[in-house]
C-alpha positions in Angstrom: 3.0 -24.5 12.5 -0.7 -25.1 11.6 -1.8 -23.0 14.5 0.3 -20.1 13.3 -1.1 -20.4 9.8 -4.6 -20.5 11.1 -4.0 -17.3 13.2 -2.5 -15.5 10.2 -5.5 -16.6 8.1 -7.9 -15.3 10.8 -6.1 -11.9 11.0 -6.1 -11.5 7.2 -9.7 -12.4 7.1 -10.6 -9.9 9.8 -8.6 -7.2 7.9 -10.5 -7.9 4.7 -13.8 -7.8 6.6 -12.8 -4.5 8.1 -12.0 -3.1 4.7 -15.4 -4.2 3.4 -17.1 -2.6 6.4 -15.3 0.7 5.8 -16.3 1.0 2.2 -19.6 2.8 3.1 -17.6 5.3 5.2 -15.4 6.0 2.2 -18.5 6.5 0.0 -20.1 8.8 2.6 -16.9 11.0 2.8 -16.7 11.1 -1.0 -20.3 12.1 -1.3 -20.0 14.9 1.3 -16.6 16.3 0.4 -16.6 15.5 -3.3 -13.0 14.4 -3.3 -10.4 12.5 -1.2 -6.8 13.5 -1.6 -3.7 11.7 -0.3 -0.6 13.9 -0.7 2.7 12.1 0.1 4.9 15.0 -0.9 4.7 18.2 -3.0 5.1 16.2 -6.2 3.4 12.9 -5.3 -0.3 12.6 -4.7 -3.4 10.5 -5.3 -6.9 12.0 -5.7 -10.3 10.4 -6.0 -13.2 12.7 -6.9 -16.8 12.6 -8.1 -17.8 13.9 -11.5 -21.2 15.7 -11.0 -21.9 17.4 -14.4 -25.5 17.6 -15.6 -24.8 15.2 -18.6 -22.0 13.2 -17.1 -21.7 11.5 -13.7 -19.0 9.2 -12.5 -15.7 8.9 -10.5 -12.2 9.9 -11.4 -8.8 8.9 -10.0 -5.6 10.6 -10.6 -2.1 9.7 -9.5 0.9 12.0 -9.8 4.5 10.8 -9.4 7.9 12.4 -10.0 9.8 11.0 -13.0 13.3 11.1 -14.3 16.0 13.2 -12.7 14.9 15.5 -9.9 17.0 18.3 -8.5 16.5 21.4 -6.4 15.6 23.6 -9.3 13.4 21.4 -11.6 11.0 18.5 -11.1 9.1 16.6 -13.8 5.9 14.8 -12.8 3.7 12.4 -14.7 0.0 12.2 -14.0 -2.5 9.6 -15.0 -6.2 10.3 -14.7 -8.6 7.4 -14.9 -12.3 8.4 -15.5 -15.3 6.0 -15.0 -18.5 7.5 -16.4 -21.6 5.7 -15.2 -24.0 6.9 -17.9 -21.7 5.7 -20.7 -20.2 2.8 -18.9 -16.8 3.8 -20.2 -13.3 4.0 -18.6 -10.8 6.4 -20.0 -7.2 6.7 -19.0 -5.3 9.9 -19.8 -1.7 10.7 -19.1 0.4 13.8 -19.2 3.8 14.9 -18.0 4.8 18.4 -16.9 8.0 19.9 -15.5 8.1 22.7 -12.8 10.9 25.0 -12.1 11.8 26.8 -8.9 11.6 30.6 -9.3 13.9 33.1 -7.6 11.5 33.6 -4.7 11.2 29.9 -4.0 7.8 29.2 -5.6 7.3 26.6 -8.3 6.2 27.5 -11.9 5.2 25.3 -14.8 8.1 25.3 -17.2 7.7 22.8 -19.9 6.0 19.6 -21.0 7.9 16.3 -21.0 7.5 12.9 -22.6 5.7 10.2 -20.7 8.0 7.3 -19.7 
């Protein structure tokens, strides 16, 4: 039993160490591309990007998820955007909700706003 716990601890420690070693790679990709996007489906995605304005610099993270009832003709999504500005040392979190409706030709079009859950 002790031996198995020791092995699990070693594996977890190696995974943490690998994550620490990969952080510079993540920073390099972010610096070169300006953003990293992970899209799980049409209506579910995460996005990390750099803010490179002349008077504001920082990092922003947004996550979009479907909310409420979804059907073939209308989907409502909620998006939270978290912004870290280095110059001001502030963290802001903004949320909004929007519904999209399928058009006759199969495209999606913004239809209405919805309330955040």
